[in-house]
C-alpha positions in Angstrom: 98.8 250.1 33.8 98.5 246.4 34.6 100.3 244.2 32.1 100.1 240.5 31.2 102.8 238.6 29.3 101.5 235.9 27.0 103.1 233.1 25.0 101.9 231.3 21.8 101.4 227.6 21.3 102.0 225.2 18.5 101.5 226.5 14.9 103.4 229.7 15.3 106.8 228.3 14.2 108.6 229.3 11.0 112.0 228.5 9.5 114.6 231.0 10.7 112.8 231.6 14.0 114.9 232.9 16.9 118.1 233.1 14.9 118.6 236.8 15.7 118.3 236.1 19.4 120.8 233.2 19.1 123.3 235.2 17.0 123.2 238.2 19.4 123.4 236.5 22.7 125.9 233.7 23.5 123.7 232.5 26.4 120.9 231.6 24.0 123.4 229.7 21.9 124.6 227.8 25.0 121.0 226.9 25.9 120.0 225.5 22.6 123.4 223.7 22.1 123.0 222.1 25.5 119.4 221.0 24.6 120.7 219.4 21.3 123.5 217.6 23.2 121.3 216.3 25.9 118.5 215.1 23.6 120.7 214.1 20.7 118.7 216.3 18.4 119.5 219.0 15.8 116.9 221.6 16.9 119.0 224.6 16.2 119.7 223.4 12.6 116.0 222.6 12.0 114.9 226.0 13.3 117.5 227.7 11.1 117.3 225.7 7.9 114.2 223.4 8.1 113.0 221.4 6.4 109.5 222.5 7.4 108.3 219.0 7.8 110.9 218.5 10.6 110.0 221.8 12.3 106.4 220.7 12.3 107.1 217.5 14.2 105.6 218.1 17.6 108.7 217.1 19.6 110.7 219.8 17.7 108.0 222.4 17.4 107.3 222.7 21.1 110.9 223.3 22.4 111.5 225.6 19.4 108.6 227.9 20.2 109.3 227.8 24.0 113.0 228.7 23.3 112.0 231.6 21.0 109.4 232.9 23.5 111.8 233.0 26.4 114.7 234.5 24.4 112.3 237.3 23.3 111.2 237.7 26.9 114.7 237.9 28.3 115.7 240.5 25.7 112.7 242.6 26.6 113.4 242.3 30.3 117.0 243.6 29.8 115.5 246.8 28.3 112.3 247.3 30.4 111.5 247.2 34.1 107.8 246.2 33.5 106.8 243.4 35.8 103.6 241.7 34.7 100.6 241.2 36.9 100.0 237.8 35.2 101.6 235.5 32.7 99.6 233.0 30.5 100.2 230.9 27.4 98.1 229.0 24.9 98.5 225.2 25.4 102.2 224.7 24.9 102.6 228.4 25.7 101.7 227.8 29.3 105.1 226.1 29.8 106.7 229.4 28.6 104.5 231.2 31.1 105.8 228.8 33.8 109.3 229.8 33.0 108.4 233.5 33.1 107.0 232.9 36.6 110.2 231.2 37.8 108.5 227.8 38.4 110.9 226.1 35.9 114.1 227.0 34.2 114.2 227.3 30.4 116.2 224.1 30.1 113.8 222.2 32.3 110.8 223.4 30.4 112.4 222.7 27.0 113.0 219.1 28.2 109.5 218.7 29.3 107.8 220.1 26.2 110.1 217.9 24.0 108.9 214.9 25.9 105.3 216.3 25.9 105.5 216.4 22.1 106.7 212.8 21.9 104.0 211.6 24.3 101.2 213.4 22.6 102.0 211.6 19.4 102.8 208.2 20.9 99.6 208.2 23.1 97.1 208.0 20.3 97.8 204.4 19.5 96.9 204.5 15.8 93.3 205.7 16.0 92.4 207.9 13.0 92.1 211.4 14.4 91.4 215.0 13.3 91.2 218.6 14.5 89.3 221.5 12.9 88.8 225.1 13.7 85.1 226.2 13.6 84.8 229.9 12.7 81.7 232.0 12.9 79.7 230.2 15.6 79.7 230.9 19.3 81.4 228.5 21.6 78.2 227.0 23.2 76.8 226.1 19.7 80.1 224.3 18.9 79.9 222.4 22.2 76.3 221.4 21.4 77.3 220.3 17.9 80.0 218.1 19.3 77.5 216.5 21.7 75.2 215.8 18.8 78.0 214.4 16.6 79.5 212.3 19.3 77.3 209.3 18.4 79.5 209.0 15.2 82.8 209.2 17.1 84.4 211.0 20.0 84.6 214.8 19.3 85.0 217.7 21.7 85.5 221.4 21.7 89.1 221.8 22.9 90.4 225.3 22.2 88.2 228.2 23.0 90.3 230.7 21.1 87.9 233.6 20.6 84.1 234.1 21.0 83.6 232.9 17.4 86.6 230.5 16.9 86.6 227.2 18.6 88.8 224.2 17.7 87.4 220.7 17.9 89.3 217.5 18.3 88.7 213.7 18.4 88.3 210.7 16.1 88.4 211.4 12.3 84.7 210.3 12.0 83.5 212.5 14.9 85.3 215.6 13.8 84.1 215.2 10.2 80.5 214.8 11.4 80.8 217.8 13.7 82.2 219.8 10.9 79.3 219.0 8.6 76.9 219.9 11.3 78.7 223.2 11.9 78.4 224.1 8.3 74.7 223.3 8.3 74.2 225.5 11.4 75.9 228.6 9.8 79.6 228.3 10.5 81.5 230.6 8.2 84.4 228.2 7.8 85.4 224.7 9.0 89.2 224.6 8.7 91.0 221.3 9.1 94.2 221.6 11.0 97.4 219.7 10.3 98.3 218.1 13.7 100.0 215.0 15.0 97.2 213.8 17.3 93.8 214.5 18.8 95.2 217.0 21.3 93.3 217.9 24.5 91.1 214.9 24.4 90.9 211.6 26.4 92.2 209.8 23.3 95.7 210.8 24.4 95.2 210.2 28.1 98.4 208.2 28.4 100.3 211.3 27.5 99.0 213.0 30.6 100.1 210.2 32.8 103.6 210.0 31.1 104.1 213.7 31.5 103.1 213.6 35.1 105.8 211.0 35.8 108.3 213.0 33.8 107.6 216.1 35.9 108.2 214.2 39.1 112.0 214.2 38.3 112.1 218.0 38.2 112.1 220.4 41.1 109.2 222.7 40.5 109.5 226.0 42.5 106.7 228.3 43.6 106.3 231.1 41.1 106.8 234.8 41.5 104.1 235.8 39.1 100.6 234.2 38.9 100.2 231.8 35.9 96.7 231.9 34.5 96.2 228.2 33.7 94.5 226.8 30.5 92.9 224.1 32.7 90.7 226.4 34.9 91.5 230.0 33.7 92.6 230.8 37.2 95.9 232.1 38.6 98.4 229.8 40.3 101.9 230.3 41.8 102.0 227.0 43.8 104.5 224.6 42.4 102.6 221.4 43.1 99.3 222.7 41.9 100.8 224.0 38.6 102.4 220.7 38.0 99.0 219.0 38.3 97.4 221.6 36.0 100.1 221.1 33.3 99.5 217.3 33.3 95.7 217.7 33.1 96.0 220.4 30.4 97.0 217.8 27.8 93.5 216.2 27.9 91.5 219.2 28.8 90.1 222.2 26.8 92.3 225.3 26.4 90.1 228.0 28.1 91.8 231.0 26.4 88.8 233.3 26.2 88.1 232.8 29.9 91.8 233.3 30.7 91.9 236.7 28.9 88.6 237.8 30.3 89.8 236.9 33.8 92.9 239.0 33.4 91.0 241.9 32.0 88.5 241.7 34.9 91.5 241.9 37.3 92.5 245.2 35.7 94.9 244.1 33.0 94.9 246.7 30.2 98.0 245.7 28.2 99.1 242.4 26.8 102.6 241.7 25.4 103.1 238.6 23.4 106.5 237.0 23.3 107.4 234.4 20.6 107.1 233.7 16.9 104.5 235.7 15.0 101.5 237.4 16.7 98.8 234.8 16.9 97.7 235.6 20.4 97.4 239.3 19.8 94.9 238.5 17.0 92.9 236.3 19.3 92.9 238.8 22.2 91.8 241.6 19.8 88.7 239.5 19.0 88.1 238.9 22.7 88.5 242.5 23.9 89.0 245.5 21.6 89.9 247.9 24.4 93.2 246.5 25.6 96.6 247.5 24.3 98.4 244.8 22.4 102.2 244.4 21.6 104.1 241.5 20.2 107.8 240.7 20.2 109.0 238.2 17.6 112.3 239.6 16.6 115.0 241.7 18.3 114.0 244.8 16.4 110.5 244.5 18.0 112.0 245.0 21.5 113.1 248.6 20.9 109.8 249.4 19.1 107.7 248.0 22.0 109.8 249.7 24.7 109.6 253.0 22.9 105.8 252.7 22.3 105.2 251.9 25.9 107.3 254.8 27.1 
């Protein structure tokens, strides 16, 4: 059975995340202590104790989720010989997928997503922004609504999460106008998201440039497992190409539905999610109800998933 490993993005974090992996494996403790020392942060403490407001800060959230995802992955790999046909992640999660493929190390990726988080906030330059999830309309209707509302202010469909859940992002005025239009056209819900910037839009174009420069200092390696990119929903193992895709991803839509559909079309029948909570399993279930879904958030999940697969 073909398997894909998938990794969540921002929003899946919680206080206490990854603590069981840190306490059970000295290597995990070394990785996070080294990160804190290099970046003069207190990431481990914030993950363990909060406060929640600190954990929600993008520059903390992103390395925390990536660390948790890779710690869960490594634990699973120590107990299972399953090699995935593909790896993929949602937005930030693509960096976890890149680690799983061998393109970057955990330390390199944690550094990059920490900087990515800083850049995504800094790049907005004070423009009032918003993001909202539109639930209950198909993706093309949401795209059309954004086009119609864009005369009010920039607004785009940016996260194609499921066939009936699409996230929009842009200026506060544009997102508000699109939200009202969506309600008038039959959306079941318009859910404002608490975010630090208008992610995946041209409003944070500087972040893409800054991250591209940051990545030049790292030695990207060709991968061993294809990474299905958010940017084009196509597989990539080439180091230089994946670096370009990661930079473009910041200002481009997350094509998650297409990514899952591509993997299923290639014969993937099982998805295993690594990282906090099980957000992606929920999304994938709404994209394809025939595939097998497993998630590994805590150490105890590893044995349960290994046993279930056997």
